[in-house]
C-alpha positions, 0 to 999 in steps of 0.5 A: 341314407336320406336324413331329411323329411319332406319339409327339409327338417332332419329326421331323428336317428332313433329306431325305438331300441333305446338304451340311454338309461345306463349307457353313455351312448344309445346302442340303438341309434348311437347318440349320446344321452345329451344328443337324445335329450337335446334333439328337439332343440338342435338346429338342422346343422347340429343334427346333421353333425350328429348324423355324420358322426354316428354314420362314420362310427357305424356301431349302433344297431341302426347300422347293422344288417339285422336288429 
């Protein structure tokens, strides 16, 4: 899975299916509410760590065969 954009910035794991209003972790992308709200302020290393965690967990909809 390529998480980098053309300019070497880290792509957002968002898939446009958000559930962060009533959940601690978004069911769509697997990020916590703090990770979602702070994404734009995170540096590439922090974003990569989030990607590593959500990929290892593999429970978010973005990792399922059908959405």
